[in-house]
C-alpha positions as CSV (number, residue, x, y, z in Angstrom):
1,M,0.0,-0.3,0.2
2,N,1.2,3.2,-0.8
3,Q,2.2,4.9,2.6
4,K,2.0,8.7,1.4
5,Y,-2.1,8.4,2.3
6,I,-3.7,8.2,5.9
7,I,-6.3,5.8,4.7
8,Q,-5.4,2.8,2.5
9,D,-8.6,2.1,0.9
10,K,-7.5,0.7,-2.4
11,K,-10.3,1.4,-4.6
12,L,-10.0,5.6,-3.7
13,I,-6.2,5.4,-4.4
14,S,-6.6,3.7,-7.7
15,E,-9.3,6.2,-8.5
16,Y,-7.1,9.4,-7.7
17,E,-4.3,7.5,-9.6
18,E,-6.2,7.0,-12.9
19,L,-7.8,10.7,-12.3
20,K,-3.8,11.3,-12.1
21,K,-3.5,9.9,-16.3
22,Q,-6.5,11.5,-17.6
23,V,-5.5,15.0,-16.3
24,E,-2.3,14.2,-18.9
25,N,-5.1,14.2,-21.5
26,T,-6.0,16.8,-21.2
27,K,-4.3,19.9,-20.6
28,S,-4.5,21.2,-23.5
29,K,-9.2,20.3,-23.7
30,F,-11.8,22.7,-22.8
31,T,-11.2,23.6,-19.2
32,I,-14.9,21.9,-17.9
33,D,-12.8,18.8,-18.8
34,L,-9.9,19.6,-16.4
35,Y,-12.9,21.2,-13.5
36,K,-14.8,17.6,-13.6
37,I,-11.0,15.2,-13.1
38,L,-10.0,18.1,-10.2
39,E,-13.3,18.5,-8.5
40,Q,-13.6,14.6,-8.3
41,A,-9.7,14.1,-7.5
42,Y,-10.3,17.0,-5.0
43,R,-12.8,15.1,-3.4
44,I,-11.1,12.1,-3.3
45,G,-7.7,13.7,-2.4
46,K,-9.2,15.2,1.2
47,K,-10.3,11.4,2.2
48,L,-7.1,10.0,1.2
49,Y,-5.0,12.9,3.1
50,G,-7.3,13.9,5.7
51,V,-9.3,17.3,4.7
52,R,-7.0,19.4,7.0
53,K,-3.7,18.1,5.4
54,F,-5.3,18.3,1.5
55,G,-6.2,21.5,-0.4
56,Y,-5.2,23.2,-4.0
57,P,-1.5,23.4,-3.3
58,H,-1.2,19.6,-2.4
59,L,-3.7,19.1,-5.7
60,A,-1.1,20.7,-8.0
61,R,1.7,19.1,-7.3
62,D,0.0,15.7,-7.0
63,F,-1.2,16.3,-10.7
64,N,2.1,18.0,-11.5
65,L,-0.1,21.3,-12.8
66,S,0.6,24.9,-11.7
67,Y,-1.6,26.5,-8.9
68,S,-2.6,29.3,-10.4
69,T,-4.2,26.4,-12.9
70,V,-5.5,24.9,-10.1
71,V,-7.4,27.7,-8.2
72,R,-8.8,28.8,-12.1
73,V,-10.4,25.9,-12.8
74,M,-11.6,25.2,-9.6
75,S,-13.2,28.2,-9.7
76,L,-16.5,27.2,-11.2
77,N,-17.0,25.4,-7.9
78,R,-18.6,28.7,-7.5
79,A,-21.0,29.0,-10.8
80,S,-24.3,29.6,-10.3
81,F,-26.8,26.8,-11.7
82,K,-27.9,29.7,-14.4
83,T,-23.9,29.8,-15.2
84,K,-23.7,25.8,-15.6
85,Q,-26.6,26.1,-17.8
86,L,-25.2,28.8,-19.9
87,I,-22.3,27.0,-19.9
88,K,-23.7,23.7,-21.3
89,Q,-25.7,25.7,-24.0
90,G,-22.4,26.5,-25.4
91,K,-23.6,30.8,-24.9
92,I,-20.5,31.1,-22.7
93,G,-16.3,28.9,-22.5
94,S,-15.9,27.6,-19.3
95,H,-12.5,29.4,-19.5
96,K,-14.5,32.7,-19.2
97,V,-16.6,31.5,-16.7
98,A,-13.5,30.1,-14.5
99,L,-12.1,34.2,-15.1
100,I,-15.1,35.4,-13.9
101,L,-15.5,33.9,-10.8
102,Q,-11.7,33.9,-9.8
103,R,-11.2,37.6,-10.6
104,K,-14.3,39.1,-10.2
105,S,-17.3,39.9,-7.7
106,R,-19.1,36.5,-7.5
107,H,-22.1,39.0,-6.0
108,F,-22.7,39.7,-9.0
109,Q,-22.3,36.5,-10.9
110,D,-25.4,36.7,-13.4
111,E,-24.9,40.2,-14.5
112,I,-21.4,39.7,-15.1
113,V,-21.9,36.3,-17.1
114,N,-24.4,38.2,-19.5
115,T,-22.6,40.5,-20.3
116,V,-20.1,39.3,-21.5
117,I,-22.2,37.1,-23.1
118,K,-23.8,39.8,-25.3
119,Y,-21.4,41.5,-26.2
120,N,-19.1,38.3,-26.7
121,L,-16.1,40.3,-24.3
122,S,-12.6,38.6,-24.9
123,T,-10.8,37.7,-21.5
124,D,-8.6,40.6,-21.4
125,E,-11.4,43.1,-22.0
126,I,-13.1,40.9,-18.5
127,M,-10.4,41.1,-16.8
128,K,-10.4,44.7,-17.6
129,M,-14.1,45.1,-15.9
130,N,-14.1,46.8,-12.4
131,T,-17.2,44.7,-10.7
132,E,-16.9,45.7,-6.8
133,S,-20.2,46.9,-6.3
134,S,-23.9,47.7,-8.2
135,E,-22.4,51.4,-9.1
136,E,-19.5,49.6,-11.1
137,I,-21.3,47.1,-12.1
138,N,-23.6,49.5,-14.5
139,R,-20.8,51.7,-15.1
140,E,-19.4,49.2,-17.0
141,K,-22.3,47.8,-18.6
142,E,-22.7,51.4,-19.9
143,R,-18.5,51.2,-21.1
144,I,-19.4,48.5,-22.6
145,A,-22.1,49.4,-24.9
146,R,-21.2,52.4,-26.0
147,D,-17.4,51.2,-26.7
148,F,-20.1,48.2,-28.6
149,G,-22.0,51.0,-30.2
150,F,-18.6,52.1,-31.8
151,Y,-17.1,49.4,-32.9
152,Q,-20.2,48.3,-34.5
153,K,-20.6,51.9,-36.4
154,A,-17.0,51.7,-37.9
155,N,-16.8,48.1,-38.7
156,A,-20.1,49.2,-40.5
157,L,-18.5,52.0,-42.4
158,R,-15.5,49.5,-43.3
159,S,-18.1,47.0,-44.8
160,W,-19.2,49.4,-46.8
161,C,-16.1,50.9,-48.1
162,G,-14.7,47.7,-48.7
163,A,-17.9,46.7,-50.4
164,F,-17.6,50.4,-52.9
165,E,-14.2,49.4,-53.7
166,R,-15.4,45.9,-54.8
167,M,-18.2,47.3,-56.9
168,E,-16.1,49.5,-58.7
169,R,-13.4,47.0,-59.6
170,A,-16.5,44.6,-60.8
171,L,-17.6,47.9,-62.6
172,E,-14.3,48.7,-64.5
173,I,-15.0,45.1,-65.9
174,S,-16.4,45.7,-69.7
175,P,-19.5,43.3,-70.6
176,K,-17.3,42.6,-73.0
177,N,-15.8,40.2,-70.9
178,L,-18.4,38.1,-69.7
179,P,-19.6,34.5,-71.2
180,N,-22.5,35.0,-72.7
181,G,-24.5,32.8,-71.3
182,K,-24.0,34.6,-68.0
183,L,-25.1,38.1,-69.1
184,K,-28.6,37.7,-68.5
185,E,-28.2,36.7,-64.9
186,V,-25.6,39.6,-64.3
187,R,-28.4,41.7,-65.6
188,K,-30.8,40.6,-63.2
189,K,-28.8,41.1,-59.9
190,A,-27.6,44.2,-61.3
191,K,-31.0,46.0,-61.0
192,K,-31.9,44.2,-58.0
193,L,-28.7,45.6,-56.3
194,K,-30.0,49.2,-58.3
195,N,-33.0,49.2,-56.4
196,K,-31.8,48.6,-53.5
197,L,-29.9,50.8,-53.4
198,E,-31.8,53.8,-54.4
199,E,-34.0,52.6,-51.4
200,Y,-30.7,52.7,-49.2
201,L,-30.2,56.4,-50.2
202,V,-33.4,56.9,-49.3
203,W,-32.4,57.4,-45.5
204,F,-29.7,60.2,-46.5
205,E,-32.3,62.5,-48.2
């Protein structure tokens, strides 16, 4: 038997060692997969080593992971039922949720998660959020909405400019250089585009 364990339970020891092997094949995959393994290992580790002697530092050493990784992944323990459902539905990645629960106020979990989903915030943008009070949460939501609006407008302008440039290049092509069998189709699409442009230009009058 392995003398490093306080409880000499063959079944638990075997399960614990098997979980170590699973981690080796999970490090590069989704946070939620690693969490499922570590959460189970943490419960078993408490039994094998003793509640007072086993914690995240011990778990990190046993599974050859950094302490910061273990803390981040295990923060999913604090996910609400609603948040777990959103992860399950694929509306937000478990790595983003883990970052939120590790770094941000747990009290405002639902509001933060909803904001991240609504504006598809990156991990860097999540890190920049100030979320320690309801006032800060409201200010952040206003700031993000404002920034998102600016981004949408800039993106729309880039799309239009790109479309104009492509159309100008297309119009430089003489109809004589188009396949005879496709002339009717091109004419039909051009007329349809002309009508749409006329409708669109009404907004500028």
